[in-house]
N, C-alpha and C positions, 0 to 999 in steps of 0.2 A: 121643834123637831129639826135635827141637822139636815143640811141639804143633801146628804148622801144616804138618807134614810132608806131609800129603796134601791139605789144604785149598787149597793154591796152585793145584791142578789145576782148581778151580772157574772160573778165568779162561778156560779153553778153551771151555766151553759158553757163557759170557757173550759171548765174542768171536764164536763161531759163530752165536749167535742175533742178534747185532748185524749180522753179514754177511748173514744170511738176511733181516733187515728191510731192509737196503740194497738187496738184490736184488729183493725182492717188494713192499716197501712195506707189508707186513702188520704192523700194530701189535702183534699178539699175540706176535711174536718179541721185540720190544723190551720188552714187558711182562714176558715170561719172564726176560729178561736182568736187568731191574731187580729182579725178585723174588729172583734168585740173589744179586745184590749186596746186597740187604736182609738176606739170611741171613748173608752174609760180614760185614756191619757188626755183626751180633750175636755173631759168633765172638770168641774170645779175641784180644786185641790182637796176638799174635804173627802172626796171619794177614796183618796189614798192616805189621808192623814188622820184617820180616826181608828179607834180600836175595832170598829166593826168592818174594817177593810180587809180582814183576814181571808175572807172568801175570795176576793179578787187576787190577793197575794198567792193563795193556794193555786188558783187557776193559772196565774202568771208563772209560777214555779214549774208547773207541769209543761206548759207551752215552751218556756225557756229551755228546759232540759231536753225536750223533744226536738226543738228547732236548733239547739246548739247555740242559742243566742243569749249571752249573758246580759246584753242590753235590755232584753225584755224584762229581766228581773231587777236590774240595778235601780232604775228610777223609782219604782214602787217601794223597794226595800229602803232606799235612802229616805224617802218621804216618811215611812213608818218610824225609822230610827230618829229622825229629826223631831217628829211629833212626840215620841216617847221621852225625849230629853227635855221637854218644856217644863 
């Protein structure tokens, strides 16, 4: 079983918190989503470098667009592109 077998599911709360922020405007939701993504960034590379990482990328794309931070998106996106070129 890959080391990221369960960590991909972290994308769900990231996306949920991003949607809560969109609906309410409460920055605490966006901060929570960013904290989860910070944890994901410290996980083993497999959490970003496998085909099942799409949930994390989905959440990161929402947070990145809301926070106006391209850097939130670029590391995970580059990891996926490198993995797909193997």
